[in-house]
Backbone as XML, in Angstrom:
<?xml version="1.0"?>
<chain id="A" units="angstrom">
  <residue number="1" name="MET">
    <atom name="N" x="-9.263" y="-47.160" z="-2.185"/>
    <atom name="CA" x="-10.585" y="-46.742" z="-2.613"/>
    <atom name="C" x="-11.027" y="-47.631" z="-3.778"/>
  </residue>
  <residue number="2" name="SER">
    <atom name="N" x="-12.217" y="-48.141" z="-3.677"/>
    <atom name="CA" x="-12.730" y="-49.009" z="-4.737"/>
    <atom name="C" x="-13.211" y="-48.171" z="-5.923"/>
  </residue>
  <residue number="3" name="ALA">
    <atom name="N" x="-13.376" y="-48.841" z="-7.034"/>
    <atom name="CA" x="-13.855" y="-48.162" z="-8.244"/>
    <atom name="C" x="-15.270" y="-47.632" z="-8.028"/>
  </residue>
  <residue number="4" name="ARG">
    <atom name="N" x="-16.092" y="-48.385" z="-7.320"/>
    <atom name="CA" x="-17.471" y="-47.958" z="-7.056"/>
    <atom name="C" x="-17.480" y="-46.679" z="-6.212"/>
  </residue>
  <residue number="5" name="HIS">
    <atom name="N" x="-16.646" y="-46.646" z="-5.201"/>
    <atom name="CA" x="-16.569" y="-45.467" z="-4.336"/>
    <atom name="C" x="-16.055" y="-44.257" z="-5.122"/>
  </residue>
  <residue number="6" name="LEU">
    <atom name="N" x="-15.065" y="-44.471" z="-5.951"/>
    <atom name="CA" x="-14.519" y="-43.394" z="-6.776"/>
    <atom name="C" x="-15.568" y="-42.844" z="-7.738"/>
  </residue>
  <residue number="7" name="LEU">
    <atom name="N" x="-16.336" y="-43.742" z="-8.361"/>
    <atom name="CA" x="-17.386" y="-43.299" z="-9.275"/>
    <atom name="C" x="-18.495" y="-42.550" z="-8.535"/>
  </residue>
  <residue number="8" name="ALA">
    <atom name="N" x="-18.829" y="-42.991" z="-7.330"/>
    <atom name="CA" x="-19.852" y="-42.301" z="-6.543"/>
    <atom name="C" x="-19.401" y="-40.887" z="-6.202"/>
  </residue>
  <residue number="9" name="ARG">
    <atom name="N" x="-18.159" y="-40.735" z="-5.823"/>
    <atom name="CA" x="-17.636" y="-39.395" z="-5.503"/>
    <atom name="C" x="-17.585" y="-38.512" z="-6.742"/>
  </residue>
  <residue number="10" name="LEU">
    <atom name="N" x="-17.196" y="-39.091" z="-7.856"/>
    <atom name="CA" x="-17.159" y="-38.342" z="-9.113"/>
    <atom name="C" x="-18.558" y="-37.901" z="-9.514"/>
  </residue>
  <residue number="11" name="TRP">
    <atom name="N" x="-19.545" y="-38.788" z="-9.378"/>
    <atom name="CA" x="-20.930" y="-38.465" z="-9.711"/>
    <atom name="C" x="-21.442" y="-37.329" z="-8.827"/>
  </residue>
  <residue number="12" name="TRP">
    <atom name="N" x="-21.119" y="-37.379" z="-7.517"/>
    <atom name="CA" x="-21.511" y="-36.316" z="-6.602"/>
    <atom name="C" x="-20.934" y="-34.976" z="-7.076"/>
  </residue>
  <residue number="13" name="TYR">
    <atom name="N" x="-19.667" y="-34.977" z="-7.438"/>
    <atom name="CA" x="-18.989" y="-33.755" z="-7.875"/>
    <atom name="C" x="-19.630" y="-33.189" z="-9.143"/>
  </residue>
  <residue number="14" name="VAL">
    <atom name="N" x="-19.921" y="-34.054" z="-10.095"/>
    <atom name="CA" x="-20.544" y="-33.610" z="-11.352"/>
    <atom name="C" x="-21.927" y="-33.022" z="-11.081"/>
  </residue>
  <residue number="15" name="ARG">
    <atom name="N" x="-22.721" y="-33.660" z="-10.210"/>
    <atom name="CA" x="-24.058" y="-33.135" z="-9.877"/>
    <atom name="C" x="-23.960" y="-31.759" z="-9.225"/>
  </residue>
  <residue number="16" name="GLU">
    <atom name="N" x="-22.978" y="-31.577" z="-8.331"/>
    <atom name="CA" x="-22.800" y="-30.282" z="-7.682"/>
    <atom name="C" x="-22.433" y="-29.203" z="-8.698"/>
  </residue>
  <residue number="17" name="LEU">
    <atom name="N" x="-21.521" y="-29.508" z="-9.584"/>
    <atom name="CA" x="-21.111" y="-28.530" z="-10.594"/>
    <atom name="C" x="-22.241" y="-28.173" z="-11.553"/>
  </residue>
  <residue number="18" name="ALA">
    <atom name="N" x="-23.036" y="-29.153" z="-11.916"/>
    <atom name="CA" x="-24.111" y="-28.931" z="-12.878"/>
    <atom name="C" x="-25.346" y="-28.295" z="-12.246"/>
  </residue>
  <residue number="19" name="GLY">
    <atom name="N" x="-25.402" y="-28.250" z="-10.922"/>
    <atom name="CA" x="-26.560" y="-27.670" z="-10.257"/>
    <atom name="C" x="-27.697" y="-28.650" z="-10.054"/>
  </residue>
  <residue number="20" name="GLU">
    <atom name="N" x="-27.474" y="-29.910" z="-10.354"/>
    <atom name="CA" x="-28.522" y="-30.919" z="-10.207"/>
    <atom name="C" x="-28.877" y="-31.172" z="-8.749"/>
  </residue>
  <residue number="21" name="ALA">
    <atom name="N" x="-27.967" y="-30.918" z="-7.845"/>
    <atom name="CA" x="-28.206" y="-31.183" z="-6.425"/>
    <atom name="C" x="-28.913" y="-30.004" z="-5.749"/>
  </residue>
  <residue number="22" name="GLY">
    <atom name="N" x="-29.213" y="-28.968" z="-6.480"/>
    <atom name="CA" x="-29.854" y="-27.785" z="-5.911"/>
    <atom name="C" x="-31.174" y="-28.094" z="-5.230"/>
  </residue>
  <residue number="23" name="TYR">
    <atom name="N" x="-31.985" y="-28.930" z="-5.840"/>
    <atom name="CA" x="-33.278" y="-29.273" z="-5.258"/>
    <atom name="C" x="-33.087" y="-30.060" z="-3.968"/>
  </residue>
  <residue number="24" name="ASP">
    <atom name="N" x="-32.123" y="-30.965" z="-3.964"/>
    <atom name="CA" x="-31.837" y="-31.739" z="-2.753"/>
    <atom name="C" x="-31.412" y="-30.822" z="-1.611"/>
  </residue>
  <residue number="25" name="HIS">
    <atom name="N" x="-30.600" y="-29.823" z="-1.917"/>
    <atom name="CA" x="-30.170" y="-28.858" z="-0.902"/>
    <atom name="C" x="-31.356" y="-28.036" z="-0.393"/>
  </residue>
  <residue number="26" name="TYR">
    <atom name="N" x="-32.226" y="-27.655" z="-1.319"/>
    <atom name="CA" x="-33.415" y="-26.886" z="-0.948"/>
    <atom name="C" x="-34.313" y="-27.685" z="-0.001"/>
  </residue>
  <residue number="27" name="VAL">
    <atom name="N" x="-34.567" y="-28.948" z="-0.316"/>
    <atom name="CA" x="-35.440" y="-29.776" z="0.519"/>
    <atom name="C" x="-34.818" y="-29.967" z="1.903"/>
  </residue>
  <residue number="28" name="ALA">
    <atom name="N" x="-33.520" y="-30.209" z="1.961"/>
    <atom name="CA" x="-32.850" y="-30.374" z="3.253"/>
    <atom name="C" x="-32.955" y="-29.099" z="4.078"/>
  </residue>
  <residue number="29" name="HIS">
    <atom name="N" x="-32.767" y="-27.956" z="3.438"/>
    <atom name="CA" x="-32.882" y="-26.673" z="4.139"/>
    <atom name="C" x="-34.306" y="-26.459" z="4.634"/>
  </residue>
  <residue number="30" name="HIS">
    <atom name="N" x="-35.269" y="-26.778" z="3.806"/>
    <atom name="CA" x="-36.679" y="-26.596" z="4.159"/>
    <atom name="C" x="-37.026" y="-27.454" z="5.376"/>
  </residue>
  <residue number="31" name="ARG">
    <atom name="N" x="-36.569" y="-28.688" z="5.398"/>
    <atom name="CA" x="-36.860" y="-29.577" z="6.526"/>
    <atom name="C" x="-36.236" y="-29.082" z="7.819"/>
  </residue>
  <residue number="32" name="GLU">
    <atom name="N" x="-35.059" y="-28.473" z="7.735"/>
    <atom name="CA" x="-34.374" y="-27.985" z="8.931"/>
    <atom name="C" x="-34.962" y="-26.683" z="9.458"/>
  </residue>
  <residue number="33" name="HIS">
    <atom name="N" x="-35.318" y="-25.757" z="8.561"/>
    <atom name="CA" x="-35.631" y="-24.398" z="8.975"/>
    <atom name="C" x="-37.094" y="-23.993" z="8.881"/>
  </residue>
  <residue number="34" name="CYS">
    <atom name="N" x="-37.884" y="-24.659" z="8.109"/>
    <atom name="CA" x="-39.275" y="-24.253" z="7.928"/>
    <atom name="C" x="-40.195" y="-25.234" z="8.646"/>
  </residue>
  <residue number="35" name="THR">
    <atom name="N" x="-41.030" y="-24.700" z="9.490"/>
    <atom name="CA" x="-41.914" y="-25.571" z="10.269"/>
    <atom name="C" x="-43.302" y="-25.694" z="9.653"/>
  </residue>
  <residue number="36" name="THR">
    <atom name="N" x="-43.641" y="-24.808" z="8.740"/>
    <atom name="CA" x="-44.974" y="-24.855" z="8.141"/>
    <atom name="C" x="-44.870" y="-25.180" z="6.658"/>
  </residue>
  <residue number="37" name="GLY">
    <atom name="N" x="-45.885" y="-25.833" z="6.158"/>
    <atom name="CA" x="-45.972" y="-26.112" z="4.728"/>
    <atom name="C" x="-45.038" y="-27.217" z="4.282"/>
  </residue>
  <residue number="38" name="SER">
    <atom name="N" x="-45.228" y="-27.625" z="3.061"/>
    <atom name="CA" x="-44.371" y="-28.645" z="2.483"/>
    <atom name="C" x="-43.458" y="-27.980" z="1.452"/>
  </residue>
  <residue number="39" name="PRO">
    <atom name="N" x="-42.340" y="-28.603" z="1.160"/>
    <atom name="CA" x="-41.443" y="-27.998" z="0.164"/>
    <atom name="C" x="-42.064" y="-28.028" z="-1.224"/>
  </residue>
  <residue number="40" name="LEU">
    <atom name="N" x="-41.543" y="-27.202" z="-2.100"/>
    <atom name="CA" x="-41.988" y="-27.178" z="-3.485"/>
    <atom name="C" x="-41.690" y="-28.521" z="-4.145"/>
  </residue>
  <residue number="41" name="THR">
    <atom name="N" x="-42.465" y="-28.853" z="-5.151"/>
    <atom name="CA" x="-42.136" y="-30.040" z="-5.943"/>
    <atom name="C" x="-40.931" y="-29.695" z="-6.814"/>
  </residue>
  <residue number="42" name="ARG">
    <atom name="N" x="-40.309" y="-30.729" z="-7.360"/>
    <atom name="CA" x="-39.141" y="-30.475" z="-8.208"/>
    <atom name="C" x="-39.528" y="-29.608" z="-9.398"/>
  </residue>
  <residue number="43" name="ARG">
    <atom name="N" x="-40.703" y="-29.849" z="-9.957"/>
    <atom name="CA" x="-41.153" y="-29.065" z="-11.114"/>
    <atom name="C" x="-41.334" y="-27.592" z="-10.735"/>
  </residue>
  <residue number="44" name="GLU">
    <atom name="N" x="-41.975" y="-27.316" z="-9.590"/>
    <atom name="CA" x="-42.158" y="-25.941" z="-9.129"/>
    <atom name="C" x="-40.816" y="-25.282" z="-8.846"/>
  </residue>
  <residue number="45" name="PHE">
    <atom name="N" x="-39.918" y="-26.036" z="-8.221"/>
    <atom name="CA" x="-38.589" y="-25.514" z="-7.906"/>
    <atom name="C" x="-37.851" y="-25.103" z="-9.182"/>
  </residue>
  <residue number="46" name="GLU">
    <atom name="N" x="-37.854" y="-25.979" z="-10.172"/>
    <atom name="CA" x="-37.160" y="-25.681" z="-11.428"/>
    <atom name="C" x="-37.776" y="-24.480" z="-12.129"/>
  </residue>
  <residue number="47" name="ARG">
    <atom name="N" x="-39.101" y="-24.381" z="-12.117"/>
    <atom name="CA" x="-39.766" y="-23.255" z="-12.764"/>
    <atom name="C" x="-39.391" y="-21.940" z="-12.078"/>
  </residue>
  <residue number="48" name="LEU">
    <atom name="N" x="-39.409" y="-21.932" z="-10.756"/>
    <atom name="CA" x="-39.058" y="-20.723" z="-10.026"/>
    <atom name="C" x="-37.574" y="-20.410" z="-10.105"/>
  </residue>
  <residue number="49" name="LYS">
    <atom name="N" x="-36.758" y="-21.444" z="-10.137"/>
    <atom name="CA" x="-35.315" y="-21.248" z="-10.205"/>
    <atom name="C" x="-34.925" y="-20.491" z="-11.470"/>
  </residue>
  <residue number="50" name="ASN">
    <atom name="N" x="-35.634" y="-20.759" z="-12.542"/>
    <atom name="CA" x="-35.316" y="-20.103" z="-13.811"/>
    <atom name="C" x="-35.795" y="-18.657" z="-13.850"/>
  </residue>
  <residue number="51" name="SER">
    <atom name="N" x="-36.735" y="-18.303" z="-12.968"/>
    <atom name="CA" x="-37.269" y="-16.938" z="-13.025"/>
    <atom name="C" x="-36.819" y="-16.068" z="-11.856"/>
  </residue>
  <residue number="52" name="THR">
    <atom name="N" x="-36.685" y="-16.633" z="-10.664"/>
    <atom name="CA" x="-36.300" y="-15.865" z="-9.476"/>
    <atom name="C" x="-35.431" y="-16.724" z="-8.578"/>
  </residue>
  <residue number="53" name="SER">
    <atom name="N" x="-34.988" y="-16.138" z="-7.485"/>
    <atom name="CA" x="-34.260" y="-16.951" z="-6.514"/>
    <atom name="C" x="-35.283" y="-17.724" z="-5.684"/>
  </residue>
  <residue number="54" name="VAL">
    <atom name="N" x="-34.958" y="-18.957" z="-5.360"/>
    <atom name="CA" x="-35.872" y="-19.826" z="-4.624"/>
    <atom name="C" x="-35.501" y="-19.804" z="-3.155"/>
  </residue>
  <residue number="55" name="ARG">
    <atom name="N" x="-36.437" y="-19.348" z="-2.334"/>
    <atom name="CA" x="-36.214" y="-19.318" z="-0.908"/>
    <atom name="C" x="-37.519" y="-19.710" z="-0.225"/>
  </residue>
  <residue number="56" name="CYS">
    <atom name="N" x="-37.391" y="-20.479" z="0.808"/>
    <atom name="CA" x="-38.584" y="-20.901" z="1.530"/>
    <atom name="C" x="-38.850" y="-19.998" z="2.729"/>
  </residue>
  <residue number="57" name="CYS">
    <atom name="N" x="-37.843" y="-19.308" z="3.197"/>
    <atom name="CA" x="-37.973" y="-18.506" z="4.414"/>
    <atom name="C" x="-37.928" y="-17.025" z="4.105"/>
  </residue>
</chain>
């Protein structure tokens, strides 16, 4: 495993633990399961995440 690959995997792990990948997961879910409307912007997602659970369906 190269150093670049190791750092990429480490970065992925840190983002998952910190919750930074939450928006990416939300957008992927929205594209798969929701046929109407567009996903929330990152700003809207973060605002709602702090106040309620974010669900598109």
